[in-house]
C-alpha positions as CSV (number, residue, x, y, z in Angstrom):
1,M,-22.5,12.5,-64.4
2,K,-22.5,13.3,-60.3
3,S,-21.2,15.5,-58.7
4,K,-18.3,15.5,-56.1
5,G,-19.2,13.9,-53.2
6,F,-20.9,10.3,-54.0
7,S,-19.3,7.0,-54.3
8,I,-19.2,4.0,-56.4
9,L,-19.1,0.3,-54.5
10,I,-17.3,-2.3,-56.3
11,A,-18.4,-5.8,-54.8
12,D,-16.1,-8.6,-56.2
13,D,-14.5,-11.4,-54.3
14,H,-11.8,-11.5,-56.9
15,P,-8.7,-8.8,-55.9
16,L,-7.8,-8.7,-59.9
17,F,-10.8,-8.0,-60.8
18,R,-11.8,-5.2,-58.0
19,S,-8.3,-3.5,-59.2
20,A,-9.5,-3.2,-63.0
21,L,-12.7,-1.9,-62.4
22,R,-10.9,0.4,-60.2
23,Q,-8.8,1.7,-62.8
24,V,-12.2,1.7,-65.6
25,I,-13.9,4.3,-62.7
26,G,-10.9,6.1,-61.9
27,Q,-10.5,7.2,-65.4
28,L,-14.4,8.3,-65.4
29,Y,-15.3,9.6,-62.4
30,P,-11.5,11.3,-60.7
31,D,-13.7,12.8,-58.0
32,A,-16.0,9.6,-56.7
33,A,-14.3,7.8,-53.7
34,L,-14.0,4.1,-54.9
35,L,-15.6,1.6,-52.0
36,E,-14.8,-2.5,-52.4
37,A,-16.5,-5.0,-50.5
38,D,-15.6,-8.9,-51.0
39,S,-18.7,-10.8,-49.4
40,V,-22.3,-10.0,-49.1
41,P,-21.7,-8.9,-45.5
42,A,-18.6,-6.5,-46.4
43,L,-20.9,-5.0,-48.6
44,Q,-23.8,-4.0,-46.2
45,Q,-21.3,-2.6,-43.7
46,Q,-19.9,-0.3,-47.0
47,V,-23.9,0.9,-47.8
48,E,-24.4,1.7,-43.7
49,L,-20.9,3.8,-43.2
50,H,-21.3,5.5,-47.1
51,R,-25.1,6.7,-47.0
52,E,-24.1,8.6,-51.0
53,V,-23.3,5.6,-52.8
54,G,-23.9,6.5,-55.8
55,L,-23.7,3.2,-57.6
56,L,-23.4,-0.8,-57.3
57,L,-21.2,-2.6,-59.2
58,L,-22.2,-6.1,-58.0
59,D,-20.2,-9.8,-59.0
60,L,-23.6,-12.3,-59.2
61,H,-21.9,-14.7,-57.2
62,M,-20.5,-13.0,-54.2
63,P,-20.0,-14.8,-51.2
64,G,-22.9,-14.4,-48.9
65,A,-25.4,-14.4,-51.5
66,L,-27.6,-17.1,-53.0
67,G,-28.5,-16.2,-57.1
68,Y,-30.1,-12.7,-57.2
69,S,-30.7,-12.4,-53.5
70,A,-28.2,-10.2,-53.0
71,L,-29.1,-7.5,-56.0
72,S,-32.8,-8.2,-54.9
73,W,-32.1,-7.3,-51.6
74,F,-30.5,-4.2,-52.4
75,T,-31.9,-3.2,-54.9
76,G,-35.6,-3.2,-52.7
77,Q,-33.5,-1.4,-49.4
78,H,-31.9,1.2,-51.6
79,P,-34.2,1.5,-55.1
80,A,-32.3,5.0,-55.9
81,T,-28.9,3.0,-56.4
82,P,-28.5,1.7,-59.3
83,V,-26.7,-1.9,-60.1
84,I,-24.7,-2.9,-62.6
85,V,-24.3,-7.0,-62.1
86,I,-21.1,-8.4,-63.3
87,S,-20.3,-12.1,-63.8
88,A,-18.6,-14.5,-66.3
89,N,-22.0,-16.1,-66.7
90,S,-23.3,-14.5,-69.2
91,H,-25.8,-16.8,-70.7
92,P,-29.5,-14.9,-71.9
93,D,-31.4,-16.5,-68.9
94,T,-28.8,-15.1,-66.3
95,V,-28.7,-11.9,-67.6
96,R,-32.6,-11.6,-68.3
97,R,-33.1,-12.5,-64.6
98,A,-30.9,-10.2,-63.2
99,I,-32.5,-6.9,-65.1
100,D,-36.0,-8.4,-64.0
101,H,-34.8,-8.4,-60.7
102,G,-33.6,-5.0,-60.9
103,A,-30.0,-4.9,-62.4
104,A,-29.7,-1.5,-64.0
105,G,-27.1,-3.1,-66.6
106,F,-25.5,-6.5,-67.4
107,L,-21.7,-6.8,-67.9
108,S,-19.9,-10.1,-69.0
109,K,-16.5,-10.2,-67.0
110,S,-15.0,-10.5,-70.6
111,A,-16.1,-7.4,-71.6
112,D,-13.4,-4.8,-72.9
113,V,-12.4,-1.4,-70.9
114,E,-14.4,0.4,-73.4
115,T,-17.6,-1.1,-72.8
116,M,-17.6,-1.3,-69.0
117,A,-16.9,2.4,-69.7
118,S,-19.8,3.0,-71.6
119,C,-22.4,1.0,-69.8
120,I,-21.3,2.2,-66.6
121,E,-21.6,6.2,-68.2
122,Q,-24.9,5.6,-69.5
123,V,-26.6,3.7,-66.3
124,M,-25.0,6.6,-64.6
125,V,-27.1,9.3,-66.3
126,G,-30.3,7.0,-66.0
127,K,-30.3,4.6,-68.7
128,R,-31.4,0.9,-67.5
129,G,-32.1,-2.0,-68.6
130,L,-28.1,-2.3,-70.6
131,H,-26.3,-5.4,-71.7
132,P,-23.7,-4.3,-73.9
133,G,-22.9,-7.4,-76.5
134,L,-24.8,-10.3,-74.4
135,D,-28.0,-11.8,-75.6
136,A,-31.1,-10.8,-72.9
137,S,-33.6,-13.4,-74.6
138,G,-33.7,-15.9,-72.3
139,S,-36.1,-16.9,-70.0
140,G,-37.2,-14.3,-67.5
141,A,-37.7,-14.6,-63.3
142,T,-40.7,-16.5,-62.6
143,L,-43.7,-15.4,-60.6
144,Q,-42.4,-17.5,-57.5
145,S,-38.7,-15.6,-57.7
146,L,-40.0,-12.1,-58.0
147,D,-41.7,-12.8,-55.3
148,V,-39.1,-14.2,-53.2
149,A,-37.2,-11.1,-54.0
150,E,-40.1,-9.0,-52.8
151,A,-40.0,-10.7,-49.4
152,L,-35.9,-10.1,-49.1
153,A,-36.1,-6.4,-50.1
154,T,-37.8,-6.3,-46.8
155,L,-35.4,-7.7,-44.6
156,T,-33.4,-6.1,-42.3
157,P,-29.2,-6.3,-42.9
158,Q,-28.9,-9.0,-40.1
159,Q,-32.0,-11.1,-41.3
160,F,-30.5,-11.1,-44.7
161,R,-27.6,-12.4,-43.3
162,V,-29.7,-15.4,-41.1
163,V,-31.6,-15.8,-44.4
164,S,-27.8,-16.5,-46.5
165,M,-26.7,-18.8,-43.5
166,L,-29.8,-20.7,-44.1
167,S,-29.1,-21.2,-47.3
168,D,-26.1,-22.6,-46.5
169,G,-27.6,-25.4,-44.7
170,L,-26.4,-24.0,-41.1
171,L,-28.4,-24.5,-37.6
172,N,-29.9,-22.3,-35.6
173,K,-27.1,-22.7,-33.2
174,Q,-24.7,-22.2,-35.5
175,I,-25.5,-19.1,-36.9
176,A,-25.9,-17.5,-33.6
177,Y,-22.7,-18.8,-33.3
178,E,-21.5,-17.0,-36.3
179,L,-23.4,-13.8,-35.8
180,A,-22.0,-13.6,-32.2
181,V,-25.9,-13.5,-30.9
182,K,-27.9,-15.7,-28.8
183,E,-29.9,-18.4,-29.9
184,A,-33.2,-16.9,-28.9
185,T,-32.4,-14.1,-31.6
186,I,-31.7,-16.5,-34.3
187,K,-35.2,-17.7,-33.6
188,A,-37.1,-14.5,-33.7
189,H,-35.3,-13.6,-36.9
190,M,-36.8,-16.7,-38.2
191,T,-40.2,-16.5,-37.4
192,E,-40.2,-13.4,-39.1
193,I,-38.3,-14.4,-42.3
194,F,-40.8,-17.1,-42.5
195,R,-43.5,-14.4,-42.1
196,K,-42.2,-12.9,-45.0
197,L,-41.4,-15.4,-47.6
198,G,-44.5,-16.9,-46.8
199,V,-43.1,-20.1,-45.3
200,H,-44.0,-22.2,-42.5
201,S,-40.0,-24.3,-42.1
202,R,-36.6,-24.3,-42.8
203,T,-37.0,-26.6,-46.0
204,Q,-40.1,-24.4,-47.3
205,A,-37.9,-21.2,-47.1
206,V,-34.7,-23.2,-48.4
207,L,-36.9,-24.1,-51.5
208,A,-38.1,-20.8,-51.9
209,L,-34.8,-19.1,-52.2
210,G,-34.0,-21.9,-54.5
211,S,-35.9,-19.7,-57.0
212,L,-33.2,-17.4,-56.7
213,A,-30.3,-19.7,-57.6
214,V,-28.6,-19.2,-60.7
215,D,-27.2,-22.0,-62.8
216,P,-23.9,-22.6,-64.5
217,P,-23.6,-22.2,-67.4
218,A,-23.2,-25.8,-68.2
219,A,-26.6,-26.4,-66.7
220,L,-28.3,-24.3,-68.7
221,V,-27.3,-25.8,-72.1
222,E,-28.3,-29.5,-72.2
223,P,-25.1,-31.0,-73.9
224,P,-25.5,-33.1,-77.2
225,A,-26.6,-36.5,-76.4
226,P,-23.6,-39.2,-77.3
227,D,-24.0,-40.8,-80.7
């Protein structure tokens, strides 16, 4: 267990689930400062304000993220801070890819309190690759997704916000409006983003980012063919 003066960040857009995690963590580490974020921009803001974050609990489907993009960006920017991914999608492919992209652990949102507490405690003392009660034998991350993740890890917080909006289909002028900057600034960010991703157009960038997408459970298992 770490000493006083560290923070644990819960990044999830569901208030009830954040509340449940607060109770679990509060019992384990009563001296830790508990921080919350309901989107990737809010996560970035919390990290900028609290440099001593000792653990991130990350919802895989956070607003502002495309699949494993937020996980890849955060682990690249903050390699010393372990991340436990929490998701209702616990398909073996999803679990395996999260671990491949840097997660120290993976918890299903349906896990009981004891399982969550045990996983958190083990990660906090240095254990990695934990996925209690889950199957991680699915297909791992592709070489393309690992390359894209490595590129995302080098982006500044503002560049990552631009990437998130790019993947949502926003035009440069729309991104500029959302971020309250000049369109020329967004164009400069795009140039640097394209360079780091090794692409030459918005279409190529979106396709590259698509390698980090998470398929919903229904899409991961082919339904039986009708008789």
